[in-house]
mmCIF file of the N, C-alpha and C atoms, coordinates in Angstrom:
data_MODEL
# 
_entry.id   MODEL 
# 
loop_
_atom_site.group_PDB 
_atom_site.id 
_atom_site.type_symbol 
_atom_site.label_atom_id 
_atom_site.label_alt_id 
_atom_site.label_comp_id 
_atom_site.label_asym_id 
_atom_site.label_entity_id 
_atom_site.label_seq_id 
_atom_site.pdbx_PDB_ins_code 
_atom_site.Cartn_x 
_atom_site.Cartn_y 
_atom_site.Cartn_z 
_atom_site.occupancy 
_atom_site.B_iso_or_equiv 
_atom_site.pdbx_formal_charge 
_atom_site.auth_seq_id 
_atom_site.auth_comp_id 
_atom_site.auth_asym_id 
_atom_site.auth_atom_id 
_atom_site.pdbx_PDB_model_num 
ATOM 1   N N  . MET A 1 1  ? -167.098 115.030 16.752 1.00 0.00 ? 1  MET A N  1 
ATOM 2   C CA . MET A 1 1  ? -167.034 116.289 17.481 1.00 0.00 ? 1  MET A CA 1 
ATOM 3   C C  . MET A 1 1  ? -166.323 117.320 16.611 1.00 0.00 ? 1  MET A C  1 
ATOM 4   N N  . GLU A 1 2  ? -166.855 118.523 16.569 1.00 0.00 ? 2  GLU A N  1 
ATOM 5   C CA . GLU A 1 2  ? -166.289 119.610 15.768 1.00 0.00 ? 2  GLU A CA 1 
ATOM 6   C C  . GLU A 1 2  ? -165.503 120.577 16.669 1.00 0.00 ? 2  GLU A C  1 
ATOM 7   N N  . PHE A 1 3  ? -164.381 121.048 16.158 1.00 0.00 ? 3  PHE A N  1 
ATOM 8   C CA . PHE A 1 3  ? -163.530 121.981 16.900 1.00 0.00 ? 3  PHE A CA 1 
ATOM 9   C C  . PHE A 1 3  ? -163.231 123.197 16.031 1.00 0.00 ? 3  PHE A C  1 
ATOM 10  N N  . GLN A 1 4  ? -163.027 124.343 16.678 1.00 0.00 ? 4  GLN A N  1 
ATOM 11  C CA . GLN A 1 4  ? -162.668 125.571 15.963 1.00 0.00 ? 4  GLN A CA 1 
ATOM 12  C C  . GLN A 1 4  ? -161.209 125.576 15.538 1.00 0.00 ? 4  GLN A C  1 
ATOM 13  N N  . THR A 1 5  ? -160.343 125.046 16.378 1.00 0.00 ? 5  THR A N  1 
ATOM 14  C CA . THR A 1 5  ? -158.903 125.224 16.166 1.00 0.00 ? 5  THR A CA 1 
ATOM 15  C C  . THR A 1 5  ? -158.141 123.911 16.013 1.00 0.00 ? 5  THR A C  1 
ATOM 16  N N  . LEU A 1 6  ? -158.855 122.797 15.994 1.00 0.00 ? 6  LEU A N  1 
ATOM 17  C CA . LEU A 1 6  ? -158.210 121.487 15.909 1.00 0.00 ? 6  LEU A CA 1 
ATOM 18  C C  . LEU A 1 6  ? -158.795 120.676 14.767 1.00 0.00 ? 6  LEU A C  1 
ATOM 19  N N  . LEU A 1 7  ? -157.980 119.771 14.263 1.00 0.00 ? 7  LEU A N  1 
ATOM 20  C CA . LEU A 1 7  ? -158.459 118.686 13.423 1.00 0.00 ? 7  LEU A CA 1 
ATOM 21  C C  . LEU A 1 7  ? -158.384 117.441 14.290 1.00 0.00 ? 7  LEU A C  1 
ATOM 22  N N  . PHE A 1 8  ? -159.415 116.616 14.272 1.00 0.00 ? 8  PHE A N  1 
ATOM 23  C CA . PHE A 1 8  ? -159.497 115.454 15.150 1.00 0.00 ? 8  PHE A CA 1 
ATOM 24  C C  . PHE A 1 8  ? -160.013 114.278 14.347 1.00 0.00 ? 8  PHE A C  1 
ATOM 25  N N  . GLN A 1 9  ? -159.245 113.202 14.346 1.00 0.00 ? 9  GLN A N  1 
ATOM 26  C CA . GLN A 1 9  ? -159.699 111.988 13.670 1.00 0.00 ? 9  GLN A CA 1 
ATOM 27  C C  . GLN A 1 9  ? -159.259 110.767 14.441 1.00 0.00 ? 9  GLN A C  1 
ATOM 28  N N  . ILE A 1 10 ? -160.032 109.709 14.288 1.00 0.00 ? 10 ILE A N  1 
ATOM 29  C CA . ILE A 1 10 ? -159.719 108.434 14.930 1.00 0.00 ? 10 ILE A CA 1 
ATOM 30  C C  . ILE A 1 10 ? -159.648 107.379 13.837 1.00 0.00 ? 10 ILE A C  1 
ATOM 31  N N  . GLU A 1 11 ? -158.553 106.638 13.842 1.00 0.00 ? 11 GLU A N  1 
ATOM 32  C CA . GLU A 1 11 ? -158.391 105.557 12.878 1.00 0.00 ? 11 GLU A CA 1 
ATOM 33  C C  . GLU A 1 11 ? -157.604 104.425 13.521 1.00 0.00 ? 11 GLU A C  1 
ATOM 34  N N  . ASN A 1 12 ? -158.160 103.240 13.459 1.00 0.00 ? 12 ASN A N  1 
ATOM 35  C CA . ASN A 1 12 ? -157.507 102.042 14.008 1.00 0.00 ? 12 ASN A CA 1 
ATOM 36  C C  . ASN A 1 12 ? -157.087 102.213 15.472 1.00 0.00 ? 12 ASN A C  1 
ATOM 37  N N  . GLY A 1 13 ? -157.941 102.842 16.267 1.00 0.00 ? 13 GLY A N  1 
ATOM 38  C CA . GLY A 1 13 ? -157.661 103.007 17.689 1.00 0.00 ? 13 GLY A CA 1 
ATOM 39  C C  . GLY A 1 13 ? -156.684 104.122 18.023 1.00 0.00 ? 13 GLY A C  1 
ATOM 40  N N  . ILE A 1 14 ? -156.307 104.906 17.012 1.00 0.00 ? 14 ILE A N  1 
ATOM 41  C CA . ILE A 1 14 ? -155.358 106.011 17.230 1.00 0.00 ? 14 ILE A CA 1 
ATOM 42  C C  . ILE A 1 14 ? -156.069 107.331 16.934 1.00 0.00 ? 14 ILE A C  1 
ATOM 43  N N  . ALA A 1 15 ? -156.075 108.213 17.907 1.00 0.00 ? 15 ALA A N  1 
ATOM 44  C CA . ALA A 1 15 ? -156.621 109.553 17.697 1.00 0.00 ? 15 ALA A CA 1 
ATOM 45  C C  . ALA A 1 15 ? -155.488 110.469 17.257 1.00 0.00 ? 15 ALA A C  1 
ATOM 46  N N  . GLN A 1 16 ? -155.728 111.229 16.213 1.00 0.00 ? 16 GLN A N  1 
ATOM 47  C CA . GLN A 1 16 ? -154.760 112.239 15.792 1.00 0.00 ? 16 GLN A CA 1 
ATOM 48  C C  . GLN A 1 16 ? -155.399 113.596 16.013 1.00 0.00 ? 16 GLN A C  1 
ATOM 49  N N  . ILE A 1 17 ? -154.737 114.392 16.851 1.00 0.00 ? 17 ILE A N  1 
ATOM 50  C CA . ILE A 1 17 ? -155.183 115.750 17.163 1.00 0.00 ? 17 ILE A CA 1 
ATOM 51  C C  . ILE A 1 17 ? -154.169 116.698 16.546 1.00 0.00 ? 17 ILE A C  1 
ATOM 52  N N  . THR A 1 18 ? -154.639 117.560 15.642 1.00 0.00 ? 18 THR A N  1 
ATOM 53  C CA . THR A 1 18 ? -153.759 118.519 14.979 1.00 0.00 ? 18 THR A CA 1 
ATOM 54  C C  . THR A 1 18 ? -154.198 119.930 15.348 1.00 0.00 ? 18 THR A C  1 
ATOM 55  N N  . ILE A 1 19 ? -153.298 120.675 15.976 1.00 0.00 ? 19 ILE A N  1 
ATOM 56  C CA . ILE A 1 19 ? -153.566 122.088 16.254 1.00 0.00 ? 19 ILE A CA 1 
ATOM 57  C C  . ILE A 1 19 ? -153.508 122.800 14.910 1.00 0.00 ? 19 ILE A C  1 
ATOM 58  N N  . ASN A 1 20 ? -154.599 123.467 14.542 1.00 0.00 ? 20 ASN A N  1 
ATOM 59  C CA . ASN A 1 20 ? -154.765 123.966 13.189 1.00 0.00 ? 20 ASN A CA 1 
ATOM 60  C C  . ASN A 1 20 ? -154.831 125.497 13.142 1.00 0.00 ? 20 ASN A C  1 
ATOM 61  N N  . ARG A 1 21 ? -153.702 126.124 13.428 1.00 0.00 ? 21 ARG A N  1 
ATOM 62  C CA . ARG A 1 21 ? -153.557 127.580 13.293 1.00 0.00 ? 21 ARG A CA 1 
ATOM 63  C C  . ARG A 1 21 ? -152.219 127.870 12.615 1.00 0.00 ? 21 ARG A C  1 
ATOM 64  N N  . PRO A 1 22 ? -151.975 127.320 11.430 1.00 0.00 ? 22 PRO A N  1 
ATOM 65  C CA . PRO A 1 22 ? -150.653 127.477 10.811 1.00 0.00 ? 22 PRO A CA 1 
ATOM 66  C C  . PRO A 1 22 ? -150.291 128.933 10.522 1.00 0.00 ? 22 PRO A C  1 
ATOM 67  N N  . ASP A 1 23 ? -151.294 129.786 10.314 1.00 0.00 ? 23 ASP A N  1 
ATOM 68  C CA . ASP A 1 23 ? -151.016 131.205 10.081 1.00 0.00 ? 23 ASP A CA 1 
ATOM 69  C C  . ASP A 1 23 ? -150.419 131.884 11.311 1.00 0.00 ? 23 ASP A C  1 
ATOM 70  N N  . LYS A 1 24 ? -150.667 131.323 12.489 1.00 0.00 ? 24 LYS A N  1 
ATOM 71  C CA . LYS A 1 24 ? -150.122 131.843 13.758 1.00 0.00 ? 24 LYS A CA 1 
ATOM 72  C C  . LYS A 1 24 ? -149.085 130.886 14.337 1.00 0.00 ? 24 LYS A C  1 
ATOM 73  N N  . MET A 1 25 ? -148.539 130.011 13.479 1.00 0.00 ? 25 MET A N  1 
ATOM 74  C CA . MET A 1 25 ? -147.567 128.998 13.897 1.00 0.00 ? 25 MET A CA 1 
ATOM 75  C C  . MET A 1 25 ? -148.104 128.161 15.060 1.00 0.00 ? 25 MET A C  1 
ATOM 76  N N  . ASN A 1 26 ? -149.435 127.941 15.035 1.00 0.00 ? 26 ASN A N  1 
ATOM 77  C CA . ASN A 1 26 ? -150.139 127.112 16.013 1.00 0.00 ? 26 ASN A CA 1 
ATOM 78  C C  . ASN A 1 26 ? -149.997 127.608 17.451 1.00 0.00 ? 26 ASN A C  1 
ATOM 79  N N  . ALA A 1 27 ? -149.809 128.910 17.608 1.00 0.00 ? 27 ALA A N  1 
ATOM 80  C CA . ALA A 1 27 ? -149.681 129.489 18.950 1.00 0.00 ? 27 ALA A CA 1 
ATOM 81  C C  . ALA A 1 27 ? -150.944 129.220 19.765 1.00 0.00 ? 27 ALA A C  1 
ATOM 82  N N  . LEU A 1 28 ? -150.742 128.935 21.034 1.00 0.00 ? 28 LEU A N  1 
ATOM 83  C CA . LEU A 1 28 ? -151.851 128.621 21.930 1.00 0.00 ? 28 LEU A CA 1 
ATOM 84  C C  . LEU A 1 28 ? -152.581 129.881 22.354 1.00 0.00 ? 28 LEU A C  1 
ATOM 85  N N  . ASN A 1 29 ? -153.898 129.802 22.279 1.00 0.00 ? 29 ASN A N  1 
ATOM 86  C CA . ASN A 1 29 ? -154.739 130.861 22.821 1.00 0.00 ? 29 ASN A CA 1 
ATOM 87  C C  . ASN A 1 29 ? -155.886 130.199 23.578 1.00 0.00 ? 29 ASN A C  1 
ATOM 88  N N  . LYS A 1 30 ? -156.815 130.991 24.053 1.00 0.00 ? 30 LYS A N  1 
ATOM 89  C CA . LYS A 1 30 ? -157.921 130.468 24.851 1.00 0.00 ? 30 LYS A CA 1 
ATOM 90  C C  . LYS A 1 30 ? -158.715 129.415 24.080 1.00 0.00 ? 30 LYS A C  1 
ATOM 91  N N  . ASP A 1 31 ? -158.988 129.668 22.807 1.00 0.00 ? 31 ASP A N  1 
ATOM 92  C CA . ASP A 1 31 ? -159.780 128.737 22.007 1.00 0.00 ? 31 ASP A CA 1 
ATOM 93  C C  . ASP A 1 31 ? -159.062 127.405 21.811 1.00 0.00 ? 31 ASP A C  1 
ATOM 94  N N  . VAL A 1 32 ? -157.766 127.442 21.547 1.00 0.00 ? 32 VAL A N  1 
ATOM 95  C CA . VAL A 1 32 ? -157.002 126.203 21.372 1.00 0.00 ? 32 VAL A CA 1 
ATOM 96  C C  . VAL A 1 32 ? -157.012 125.394 22.663 1.00 0.00 ? 32 VAL A C  1 
ATOM 97  N N  . ILE A 1 33 ? -156.789 126.058 23.774 1.00 0.00 ? 33 ILE A N  1 
ATOM 98  C CA . ILE A 1 33 ? -156.753 125.360 25.060 1.00 0.00 ? 33 ILE A CA 1 
ATOM 99  C C  . ILE A 1 33 ? -158.111 124.736 25.375 1.00 0.00 ? 33 ILE A C  1 
ATOM 100 N N  . GLN A 1 34 ? -159.203 125.447 25.084 1.00 0.00 ? 34 GLN A N  1 
ATOM 101 C CA . GLN A 1 34 ? -160.536 124.887 25.308 1.00 0.00 ? 34 GLN A CA 1 
ATOM 102 C C  . GLN A 1 34 ? -160.779 123.684 24.395 1.00 0.00 ? 34 GLN A C  1 
ATOM 103 N N  . ASP A 1 35 ? -160.389 123.805 23.124 1.00 0.00 ? 35 ASP A N  1 
ATOM 104 C CA . ASP A 1 35 ? -160.555 122.691 22.191 1.00 0.00 ? 35 ASP A CA 1 
ATOM 105 C C  . ASP A 1 35 ? -159.709 121.487 22.608 1.00 0.00 ? 35 ASP A C  1 
ATOM 106 N N  . LEU A 1 36 ? -158.470 121.722 23.030 1.00 0.00 ? 36 LEU A N  1 
ATOM 107 C CA . LEU A 1 36 ? -157.622 120.619 23.484 1.00 0.00 ? 36 LEU A CA 1 
ATOM 108 C C  . LEU A 1 36 ? -158.233 119.912 24.691 1.00 0.00 ? 36 LEU A C  1 
ATOM 109 N N  . SER A 1 37 ? -158.783 120.670 25.595 1.00 0.00 ? 37 SER A N  1 
ATOM 110 C CA . SER A 1 37 ? -159.426 120.086 26.775 1.00 0.00 ? 37 SER A CA 1 
ATOM 111 C C  . SER A 1 37 ? -160.587 119.189 26.351 1.00 0.00 ? 37 SER A C  1 
ATOM 112 N N  . ALA A 1 38 ? -161.413 119.666 25.445 1.00 0.00 ? 38 ALA A N  1 
ATOM 113 C CA . ALA A 1 38 ? -162.550 118.879 24.970 1.00 0.00 ? 38 ALA A CA 1 
ATOM 114 C C  . ALA A 1 38 ? -162.083 117.647 24.194 1.00 0.00 ? 38 ALA A C  1 
ATOM 115 N N  . ALA A 1 39 ? -161.042 117.797 23.390 1.00 0.00 ? 39 ALA A N  1 
ATOM 116 C CA . ALA A 1 39 ? -160.522 116.666 22.615 1.00 0.00 ? 39 ALA A CA 1 
ATOM 117 C C  . ALA A 1 39 ? -159.974 115.582 23.542 1.00 0.00 ? 39 ALA A C  1 
ATOM 118 N N  . PHE A 1 40 ? -159.244 115.974 24.560 1.00 0.00 ? 40 PHE A N  1 
ATOM 119 C CA . PHE A 1 40 ? -158.706 114.971 25.478 1.00 0.00 ? 40 PHE A CA 1 
ATOM 120 C C  . PHE A 1 40 ? -159.797 114.369 26.362 1.00 0.00 ? 40 PHE A C  1 
ATOM 121 N N  . ASP A 1 41 ? -160.853 115.119 26.644 1.00 0.00 ? 41 ASP A N  1 
ATOM 122 C CA . ASP A 1 41 ? -162.010 114.515 27.315 1.00 0.00 ? 41 ASP A CA 1 
ATOM 123 C C  . ASP A 1 41 ? -162.574 113.392 26.451 1.00 0.00 ? 41 ASP A C  1 
ATOM 124 N N  . GLU A 1 42 ? -162.705 113.648 25.148 1.00 0.00 ? 42 GLU A N  1 
ATOM 125 C CA . GLU A 1 42 ? -163.179 112.627 24.215 1.00 0.00 ? 42 GLU A CA 1 
ATOM 126 C C  . GLU A 1 42 ? -162.254 111.415 24.216 1.00 0.00 ? 42 GLU A C  1 
ATOM 127 N N  . VAL A 1 43 ? -160.959 111.651 24.217 1.00 0.00 ? 43 VAL A N  1 
ATOM 128 C CA . VAL A 1 43 ? -159.986 110.549 24.235 1.00 0.00 ? 43 VAL A CA 1 
ATOM 129 C C  . VAL A 1 43 ? -160.163 109.699 25.492 1.00 0.00 ? 43 VAL A C  1 
ATOM 130 N N  . TYR A 1 44 ? -160.277 110.334 26.645 1.00 0.00 ? 44 TYR A N  1 
ATOM 131 C CA . TYR A 1 44 ? -160.404 109.594 27.897 1.00 0.00 ? 44 TYR A CA 1 
ATOM 132 C C  . TYR A 1 44 ? -161.708 108.806 27.967 1.00 0.00 ? 44 TYR A C  1 
ATOM 133 N N  . GLN A 1 45 ? -162.772 109.340 27.366 1.00 0.00 ? 45 GLN A N  1 
ATOM 134 C CA . GLN A 1 45 ? -164.079 108.691 27.436 1.00 0.00 ? 45 GLN A CA 1 
ATOM 135 C C  . GLN A 1 45 ? -164.267 107.610 26.378 1.00 0.00 ? 45 GLN A C  1 
ATOM 136 N N  . ASN A 1 46 ? -163.530 107.666 25.296 1.00 0.00 ? 46 ASN A N  1 
ATOM 137 C CA . ASN A 1 46 ? -163.697 106.727 24.189 1.00 0.00 ? 46 ASN A CA 1 
ATOM 138 C C  . ASN A 1 46 ? -162.764 105.530 24.394 1.00 0.00 ? 46 ASN A C  1 
ATOM 139 N N  . LYS A 1 47 ? -163.326 104.418 24.787 1.00 0.00 ? 47 LYS A N  1 
ATOM 140 C CA . LYS A 1 47 ? -162.532 103.224 25.109 1.00 0.00 ? 47 LYS A CA 1 
ATOM 141 C C  . LYS A 1 47 ? -161.869 102.613 23.875 1.00 0.00 ? 47 LYS A C  1 
ATOM 142 N N  . SER A 1 48 ? -162.321 102.983 22.671 1.00 0.00 ? 48 SER A N  1 
ATOM 143 C CA . SER A 1 48 ? -161.706 102.431 21.460 1.00 0.00 ? 48 SER A CA 1 
ATOM 144 C C  . SER A 1 48 ? -160.372 103.100 21.124 1.00 0.00 ? 48 SER A C  1 
ATOM 145 N N  . ILE A 1 49 ? -160.099 104.248 21.752 1.00 0.00 ? 49 ILE A N  1 
ATOM 146 C CA . ILE A 1 49 ? -158.849 104.967 21.492 1.00 0.00 ? 49 ILE A CA 1 
ATOM 147 C C  . ILE A 1 49 ? -157.755 104.400 22.392 1.00 0.00 ? 49 ILE A C  1 
ATOM 148 N N  . LYS A 1 50 ? -156.683 103.926 21.762 1.00 0.00 ? 50 LYS A N  1 
ATOM 149 C CA . LYS A 1 50 ? -155.575 103.312 22.500 1.00 0.00 ? 50 LYS A CA 1 
ATOM 150 C C  . LYS A 1 50 ? -154.356 104.223 22.614 1.00 0.00 ? 50 LYS A C  1 
ATOM 151 N N  . SER A 1 51 ? -154.233 105.181 21.689 1.00 0.00 ? 51 SER A N  1 
ATOM 152 C CA . SER A 1 51 ? -153.113 106.124 21.749 1.00 0.00 ? 51 SER A CA 1 
ATOM 153 C C  . SER A 1 51 ? -153.494 107.413 21.017 1.00 0.00 ? 51 SER A C  1 
ATOM 154 N N  . VAL A 1 52 ? -152.659 108.439 21.217 1.00 0.00 ? 52 VAL A N  1 
ATOM 155 C CA . VAL A 1 52 ? -152.926 109.758 20.635 1.00 0.00 ? 52 VAL A CA 1 
ATOM 156 C C  . VAL A 1 52 ? -151.657 110.286 19.997 1.00 0.00 ? 52 VAL A C  1 
ATOM 157 N N  . ILE A 1 53 ? -151.815 110.883 18.832 1.00 0.00 ? 53 ILE A N  1 
ATOM 158 C CA . ILE A 1 53 ? -150.741 111.648 18.191 1.00 0.00 ? 53 ILE A CA 1 
ATOM 159 C C  . ILE A 1 53 ? -151.170 113.107 18.244 1.00 0.00 ? 53 ILE A C  1 
ATOM 160 N N  . LEU A 1 54 ? -150.342 113.944 18.839 1.00 0.00 ? 54 LEU A N  1 
ATOM 161 C CA . LEU A 1 54 ? -150.605 115.380 18.912 1.00 0.00 ? 54 LEU A CA 1 
ATOM 162 C C  . LEU A 1 54 ? -149.605 116.074 18.013 1.00 0.00 ? 54 LEU A C  1 
ATOM 163 N N  . THR A 1 55 ? -150.108 116.850 17.066 1.00 0.00 ? 55 THR A N  1 
ATOM 164 C CA . THR A 1 55 ? -149.240 117.488 16.086 1.00 0.00 ? 55 THR A CA 1 
ATOM 165 C C  . THR A 1 55 ? -149.761 118.885 15.762 1.00 0.00 ? 55 THR A C  1 
ATOM 166 N N  . GLY A 1 56 ? -148.985 119.623 14.985 1.00 0.00 ? 56 GLY A N  1 
ATOM 167 C CA . GLY A 1 56 ? -149.381 120.958 14.561 1.00 0.00 ? 56 GLY A CA 1 
ATOM 168 C C  . GLY A 1 56 ? -149.447 121.045 13.051 1.00 0.00 ? 56 GLY A C  1 
ATOM 169 N N  . ALA A 1 57 ? -150.362 121.831 12.532 1.00 0.00 ? 57 ALA A N  1 
ATOM 170 C CA . ALA A 1 57 ? -150.523 122.017 11.089 1.00 0.00 ? 57 ALA A CA 1 
ATOM 171 C C  . ALA A 1 57 ? -149.423 122.927 10.547 1.00 0.00 ? 57 ALA A C  1 
ATOM 172 N N  . GLY A 1 58 ? -149.124 122.772 9.271  1.00 0.00 ? 58 GLY A N  1 
ATOM 173 C CA . GLY A 1 58 ? -148.141 123.628 8.624  1.00 0.00 ? 58 GLY A CA 1 
ATOM 174 C C  . GLY A 1 58 ? -146.735 123.086 8.724  1.00 0.00 ? 58 GLY A C  1 
ATOM 175 N N  . GLN A 1 59 ? -145.819 123.801 8.098  1.00 0.00 ? 59 GLN A N  1 
ATOM 176 C CA . GLN A 1 59 ? -144.432 123.353 8.004  1.00 0.00 ? 59 GLN A CA 1 
ATOM 177 C C  . GLN A 1 59 ? -143.485 124.061 8.966  1.00 0.00 ? 59 GLN A C  1 
ATOM 178 N N  . LYS A 1 60 ? -143.922 125.161 9.607  1.00 0.00 ? 60 LYS A N  1 
ATOM 179 C CA . LYS A 1 60 ? -142.986 125.977 10.376 1.00 0.00 ? 60 LYS A CA 1 
ATOM 180 C C  . LYS A 1 60 ? -142.825 125.585 11.835 1.00 0.00 ? 60 LYS A C  1 
ATOM 181 N N  . ALA A 1 61 ? -143.914 125.170 12.494 1.00 0.00 ? 61 ALA A N  1 
ATOM 182 C CA . ALA A 1 61 ? -143.812 124.952 13.938 1.00 0.00 ? 61 ALA A CA 1 
ATOM 183 C C  . ALA A 1 61 ? -144.867 123.969 14.411 1.00 0.00 ? 61 ALA A C  1 
ATOM 184 N N  . PHE A 1 62 ? -144.497 123.180 15.425 1.00 0.00 ? 62 PHE A N  1 
ATOM 185 C CA . PHE A 1 62 ? -145.488 122.354 16.116 1.00 0.00 ? 62 PHE A CA 1 
ATOM 186 C C  . PHE A 1 62 ? -146.417 123.297 16.879 1.00 0.00 ? 62 PHE A C  1 
ATOM 187 N N  . VAL A 1 63 ? -145.865 124.034 17.832 1.00 0.00 ? 63 VAL A N  1 
ATOM 188 C CA . VAL A 1 63 ? -146.572 125.077 18.570 1.00 0.00 ? 63 VAL A CA 1 
ATOM 189 C C  . VAL A 1 63 ? -145.537 126.140 18.907 1.00 0.00 ? 63 VAL A C  1 
ATOM 190 N N  . ALA A 1 64 ? -145.810 127.366 18.510 1.00 0.00 ? 64 ALA A N  1 
ATOM 191 C CA . ALA A 1 64 ? -144.847 128.446 18.714 1.00 0.00 ? 64 ALA A CA 1 
ATOM 192 C C  . ALA A 1 64 ? -144.866 128.996 20.134 1.00 0.00 ? 64 ALA A C  1 
ATOM 193 N N  . GLY A 1 65 ? -145.753 128.496 20.979 1.00 0.00 ? 65 GLY A N  1 
ATOM 194 C CA . GLY A 1 65 ? -145.880 129.012 22.336 1.00 0.00 ? 65 GLY A CA 1 
ATOM 195 C C  . GLY A 1 65 ? -147.235 129.667 22.506 1.00 0.00 ? 65 GLY A C  1 
ATOM 196 N N  . ALA A 1 66 ? -147.301 130.642 23.379 1.00 0.00 ? 66 ALA A N  1 
ATOM 197 C CA . ALA A 1 66 ? -148.561 131.340 23.638 1.00 0.00 ? 66 ALA A CA 1 
ATOM 198 C C  . ALA A 1 66 ? -148.757 132.460 22.632 1.00 0.00 ? 66 ALA A C  1 
ATOM 199 N N  . ASP A 1 67 ? -150.000 132.694 22.281 1.00 0.00 ? 67 ASP A N  1 
ATOM 200 C CA . ASP A 1 67 ? -150.356 133.805 21.397 1.00 0.00 ? 67 ASP A CA 1 
ATOM 201 C C  . ASP A 1 67 ? -150.350 135.082 22.236 1.00 0.00 ? 67 ASP A C  1 
ATOM 202 N N  . ILE A 1 68 ? -149.271 135.853 22.144 1.00 0.00 ? 68 ILE A N  1 
ATOM 203 C CA . ILE A 1 68 ? -149.097 137.009 23.032 1.00 0.00 ? 68 ILE A CA 1 
ATOM 204 C C  . ILE A 1 68 ? -150.126 138.104 22.780 1.00 0.00 ? 68 ILE A C  1 
ATOM 205 N N  . THR A 1 69 ? -150.739 138.136 21.600 1.00 0.00 ? 69 THR A N  1 
ATOM 206 C CA . THR A 1 69 ? -151.761 139.160 21.360 1.00 0.00 ? 69 THR A CA 1 
ATOM 207 C C  . THR A 1 69 ? -152.922 138.988 22.329 1.00 0.00 ? 69 THR A C  1 
ATOM 208 N N  . GLU A 1 70 ? -153.237 137.766 22.683 1.00 0.00 ? 70 GLU A N  1 
ATOM 209 C CA . GLU A 1 70 ? -154.308 137.527 23.644 1.00 0.00 ? 70 GLU A CA 1 
ATOM 210 C C  . GLU A 1 70 ? -153.897 137.965 25.047 1.00 0.00 ? 70 GLU A C  1 
ATOM 211 N N  . PHE A 1 71 ? -152.649 137.746 25.416 1.00 0.00 ? 71 PHE A N  1 
ATOM 212 C CA . PHE A 1 71 ? -152.180 138.132 26.741 1.00 0.00 ? 71 PHE A CA 1 
ATOM 213 C C  . PHE A 1 71 ? -152.083 139.645 26.890 1.00 0.00 ? 71 PHE A C  1 
ATOM 214 N N  . ILE A 1 72 ? -151.759 140.339 25.814 1.00 0.00 ? 72 ILE A N  1 
ATOM 215 C CA . ILE A 1 72 ? -151.713 141.801 25.865 1.00 0.00 ? 72 ILE A CA 1 
ATOM 216 C C  . ILE A 1 72 ? -153.086 142.345 26.227 1.00 0.00 ? 72 ILE A C  1 
ATOM 217 N N  . ASN A 1 73 ? -154.137 141.799 25.612 1.00 0.00 ? 73 ASN A N  1 
ATOM 218 C CA . ASN A 1 73 ? -155.499 142.233 25.931 1.00 0.00 ? 73 ASN A CA 1 
ATOM 219 C C  . ASN A 1 73 ? -155.848 141.933 27.376 1.00 0.00 ? 73 ASN A C  1 
ATOM 220 N N  . LEU A 1 74 ? -155.422 140.781 27.893 1.00 0.00 ? 74 LEU A N  1 
ATOM 221 C CA . LEU A 1 74 ? -155.681 140.457 29.292 1.00 0.00 ? 74 LEU A CA 1 
ATOM 222 C C  . LEU A 1 74 ? -154.962 141.432 30.223 1.00 0.00 ? 74 LEU A C  1 
ATOM 223 N N  . MET A 1 75 ? -153.730 141.788 29.876 1.00 0.00 ? 75 MET A N  1 
ATOM 224 C CA . MET A 1 75 ? -152.975 142.722 30.710 1.00 0.00 ? 75 MET A CA 1 
ATOM 225 C C  . MET A 1 75 ? -153.655 144.088 30.720 1.00 0.00 ? 75 MET A C  1 
ATOM 226 N N  . LYS A 1 76 ? -154.194 144.534 29.594 1.00 0.00 ? 76 LYS A N  1 
ATOM 227 C CA . LYS A 1 76 ? -154.901 145.822 29.550 1.00 0.00 ? 76 LYS A CA 1 
ATOM 228 C C  . LYS A 1 76 ? -156.131 145.789 30.445 1.00 0.00 ? 76 LYS A C  1 
ATOM 229 N N  . MET A 1 77 ? -156.832 144.656 30.448 1.00 0.00 ? 77 MET A N  1 
ATOM 230 C CA . MET A 1 77 ? -158.019 144.539 31.302 1.00 0.00 ? 77 MET A CA 1 
ATOM 231 C C  . MET A 1 77 ? -157.639 144.589 32.760 1.00 0.00 ? 77 MET A C  1 
ATOM 232 N N  . GLU A 1 78 ? -156.516 143.979 33.146 1.00 0.00 ? 78 GLU A N  1 
ATOM 233 C CA . GLU A 1 78 ? -156.058 144.010 34.540 1.00 0.00 ? 78 GLU A CA 1 
ATOM 234 C C  . GLU A 1 78 ? -155.733 145.430 34.969 1.00 0.00 ? 78 GLU A C  1 
ATOM 235 N N  . VAL A 1 79 ? -155.135 146.204 34.086 1.00 0.00 ? 79 VAL A N  1 
ATOM 236 C CA . VAL A 1 79 ? -154.770 147.583 34.405 1.00 0.00 ? 79 VAL A CA 1 
ATOM 237 C C  . VAL A 1 79 ? -156.041 148.423 34.616 1.00 0.00 ? 79 VAL A C  1 
ATOM 238 N N  . LEU A 1 80 ? -157.069 148.152 33.826 1.00 0.00 ? 80 LEU A N  1 
ATOM 239 C CA . LEU A 1 80 ? -158.316 148.915 33.930 1.00 0.00 ? 80 LEU A CA 1 
ATOM 240 C C  . LEU A 1 80 ? -159.095 148.571 35.187 1.00 0.00 ? 80 LEU A C  1 
ATOM 241 N N  . ASN A 1 81 ? -158.861 147.376 35.732 1.00 0.00 ? 81 ASN A N  1 
ATOM 242 C CA . ASN A 1 81 ? -159.610 146.975 36.928 1.00 0.00 ? 81 ASN A CA 1 
ATOM 243 C C  . ASN A 1 81 ? -158.977 147.474 38.138 1.00 0.00 ? 81 ASN A C  1 
# 
């Protein structure tokens, strides 16, 4: 399975999911959340997977939190409605 914002591999019954946005300190946005949902669906459906390692790419942060640039756009849309 291919993801936009994640690296996903399975080895010896262990799935490793890496949030791959090191330029944004792996901040969560809509795309990351959708990819994580799909990745965990794969984990639940694949009986060969016995455990999961969830990590973040880069040296600075696992996940810096939410990507506020995306929320700013959502807030502008709410004001316009």
